[in-house]
C-alpha positions as CSV (number, residue, x, y, z in Angstrom):
1,Q,2.6,10.4,-12.7
2,V,5.7,10.9,-15.1
3,Q,6.8,14.5,-15.8
4,L,9.8,16.0,-18.0
5,Q,10.2,19.3,-17.5
6,E,12.8,21.5,-19.9
7,S,14.8,24.4,-19.0
8,G,17.7,26.5,-20.6
9,G,16.4,27.7,-23.8
10,G,16.7,31.3,-24.7
11,S,18.3,33.6,-27.5
12,V,21.8,33.6,-28.3
13,Q,23.9,34.6,-31.4
14,S,25.3,32.6,-34.2
15,G,28.6,30.7,-32.8
16,G,27.5,30.9,-29.2
17,S,26.2,27.9,-26.7
18,L,23.4,26.9,-24.7
19,R,22.6,24.0,-22.2
20,L,19.3,22.6,-22.2
21,S,18.1,20.7,-19.0
22,C,15.2,17.9,-18.9
23,A,14.3,17.1,-14.9
24,A,12.2,14.1,-15.2
25,S,10.3,13.1,-11.9
26,G,8.3,9.8,-11.6
27,Y,10.2,7.9,-13.9
28,S,12.7,5.4,-13.5
29,N,15.4,5.8,-16.0
30,S,16.5,2.2,-15.9
31,G,16.0,0.5,-19.6
32,H,15.3,3.5,-21.1
33,C,15.6,5.2,-24.4
34,M,15.6,9.0,-23.8
35,G,16.1,11.8,-26.7
36,W,15.9,15.3,-27.7
37,L,14.0,16.6,-30.6
38,R,13.1,19.7,-32.3
39,Q,10.6,21.9,-33.9
40,A,11.3,24.7,-36.2
41,S,8.4,27.1,-37.4
42,G,6.4,25.3,-40.4
43,K,8.9,22.4,-40.5
44,E,8.3,19.0,-39.4
45,R,9.8,17.5,-36.0
46,E,13.5,15.9,-36.3
47,G,15.4,13.9,-33.7
48,V,18.2,15.8,-32.7
49,A,20.0,13.0,-30.2
50,T,19.6,10.2,-28.2
51,I,21.1,8.2,-25.3
52,D,20.1,4.8,-24.4
53,S,20.5,2.8,-21.0
54,D,24.2,1.9,-21.6
55,G,25.0,5.6,-22.5
56,R,25.5,5.2,-25.8
57,T,24.5,8.0,-28.1
58,K,23.2,8.9,-31.6
59,Y,23.2,12.4,-33.0
60,A,21.7,13.5,-36.2
61,D,24.1,14.6,-38.9
62,S,23.5,18.1,-38.8
63,V,24.3,18.5,-35.0
64,K,27.1,16.1,-35.3
65,G,30.6,17.5,-33.7
66,R,28.4,20.3,-32.2
67,F,25.9,19.3,-29.6
68,T,26.4,16.6,-26.9
69,I,23.2,14.6,-25.1
70,S,24.3,13.3,-21.4
71,L,22.2,11.9,-18.6
72,D,22.6,12.3,-15.0
73,N,21.3,9.0,-13.2
74,V,21.6,10.5,-9.7
75,K,19.9,13.8,-10.7
76,N,17.6,12.1,-13.0
77,T,18.4,15.2,-15.4
78,L,18.7,14.8,-19.6
79,Y,21.3,17.6,-20.9
80,L,21.6,18.9,-24.3
81,Q,25.1,20.7,-24.6
82,M,24.8,22.9,-27.7
83,N,27.9,24.7,-28.9
84,T,28.5,26.6,-32.3
85,L,25.0,27.3,-32.7
86,K,23.5,28.2,-35.9
87,P,20.5,30.4,-37.0
88,E,18.9,27.0,-38.2
89,D,19.1,25.4,-34.9
90,T,16.3,27.7,-34.0
91,A,13.4,25.8,-32.7
92,S,11.6,24.4,-30.0
93,Y,13.4,21.8,-28.1
94,Y,11.6,18.6,-26.7
95,C,13.1,15.9,-24.2
96,A,11.2,12.8,-24.4
97,A,11.8,9.1,-23.0
98,V,10.4,5.7,-23.2
99,N,11.3,2.4,-20.9
100,I,12.7,-0.5,-23.1
101,P,9.9,-2.6,-23.7
102,Q,10.3,-6.2,-22.1
103,Y,12.6,-8.4,-23.6
104,Y,14.5,-6.3,-25.9
105,Y,17.9,-5.5,-25.9
106,T,19.4,-2.6,-23.9
107,D,20.7,-1.0,-27.1
108,W,16.8,-0.4,-28.5
109,C,16.6,3.4,-28.9
110,P,15.3,4.1,-32.1
111,G,13.9,7.6,-31.3
112,L,16.4,9.4,-33.3
113,Y,14.2,8.7,-36.6
114,H,10.8,7.0,-35.0
115,S,9.5,9.6,-32.8
116,H,6.6,7.8,-32.2
117,V,8.3,5.5,-29.9
118,Y,8.6,7.8,-26.9
119,K,6.0,7.6,-24.3
120,Y,7.0,10.6,-22.2
121,W,7.3,14.4,-23.3
122,G,8.1,17.5,-22.1
123,Q,6.4,20.7,-22.8
124,G,9.3,22.4,-25.0
125,T,11.8,25.1,-24.6
126,Q,12.4,27.6,-27.5
127,V,15.7,28.2,-28.6
128,T,16.5,31.3,-31.1
129,V,19.9,31.6,-32.8
130,S,20.4,35.1,-34.3
131,S,22.8,35.6,-37.1
């Protein structure tokens, strides 16, 4: 059974940094699309970043230049390094993953704007940024 477990959330002041981790168990990350999403209170869930099988990354405009997504294939762990945090980054953050469907190209990773493609989800971790 595939399980994704986030950690690393917490409270930080504006301008600070946090690194989120997502440990994947029972999951083969070959041929994958993985990503981070967030949902602030009273707002819709939004994609934050994705990484595909070839390591290509995509970011939401709101986090470009501040957040970095990465994947450690040995540890089967997805990371989100968040720098220069702003109060508007306050949200519950989720990691998610899906295997690339058969016959699809390895750069298939539409999760940034199409979260419904993800099959596996973590339980979320809270990030609170105070001004």
